N, C-alpha and C positions, 0 to 999 in steps of 0.2 A: 820768672815765676813758672811754675809747672803745675799741671793738673794734679790735684790731690793735696797741694801744700795747704797749710794752715798757718795763720798768723794771729797772734794775741796782742791787744793793745789795752793799756790801763787809761781810765778816764781821768783827765787832769783838769782841775777847775782853777782859774786864776782870777784876780780881781785887783783893782788899784794900779792899773797899767800906767795912767799918766804921772803918778807920784812914785818915784823910785823908793821913797821911804815907807810907802804903804802897800807895796806889792804883796800880795799873798797867793800862794800856790799850794794846792793839796790834791792827793789822789783819793779818789772816792771809793776805791776798791772794786769798781765795776770794770768787767773786762769785755771787750768788743772782739769778736772772733770773726775772722774773714777766711773763707775757704775758696780756693781756685776749683771751680766745678769743671770748666772746660776751657781749652784754648783752641782757637782756629784762626784762620786768615783774617777775620774781622777783628777780633780781640779776645779778652777774657771774660768769662762768665763768673762773677764773683757773688758768693753768698755772704751776707752780713747778719750777725745775730748777737745778742747779749747773752754771755755764758750763765747757765742756771745757778752758779754759786755767787753771782754778783749781788751786792747789798741791795741794789734797786728792787729786787724781787720782793723784799720784805717791807717795801715802802707803799703806803696808799696812793701817794701821788708819784709822778715820774719826774725826773730831772731832765728828762729828754724833750721837754717843751712841745708836747703834742705827738711825738712819735711813739708808737706803742712799743713798749719794751719786750713784749712777747712776740713780736713780728720778726720774720725772717724775710729779708729783702734780697732779691737776686737781680742784679744789674750787669749790663755789658760795659766793661772798661776798655775803651779804645785808646791806644797810645800812638800819637803822631808826632814825630820828631821829639820835642821836649815838652809837649802838652798832654795832659789826660782828660778824656772826655768820658763822662759817665752818663749812660742813658738807660731807661727802663727797657726791659725785654718785652714790654707791651707798649708799642709806639703811641697808643691812644691814652695812655695814662702818664701822670706825673712820675717823675723818678723819685723814689723815697730811699733814705740812706740814713743808718745809724752814724756812720763815720762823718757825714756832712749834715747833721741834723738841723743846723740853724741856716742852711743854704737854701736858696730858691733855685731848685733844679727843675728843668723842663725836658 
């Protein structure tokens, strides 16, 4: 990854995992945008946002389970060997992420 690169990911929802005959997957049309803001010896500073044309903007509720759809989150991504560590750029705060919205990040 290089400073200035932008990546886009579509939101995929799935259900019925235990039963192979009942598995359902669909794309919501929502797009997550990741931008590489900076790279240094510590890691990558990544900005996460939901693109303005995403259908979630027209919904009263959010499918992101408490994460604010209009928030832009900036986190430090640290790669060590085969592991990725994501931490807040504000050490006194919890890490917030659109990408990992159902994860408990500290």
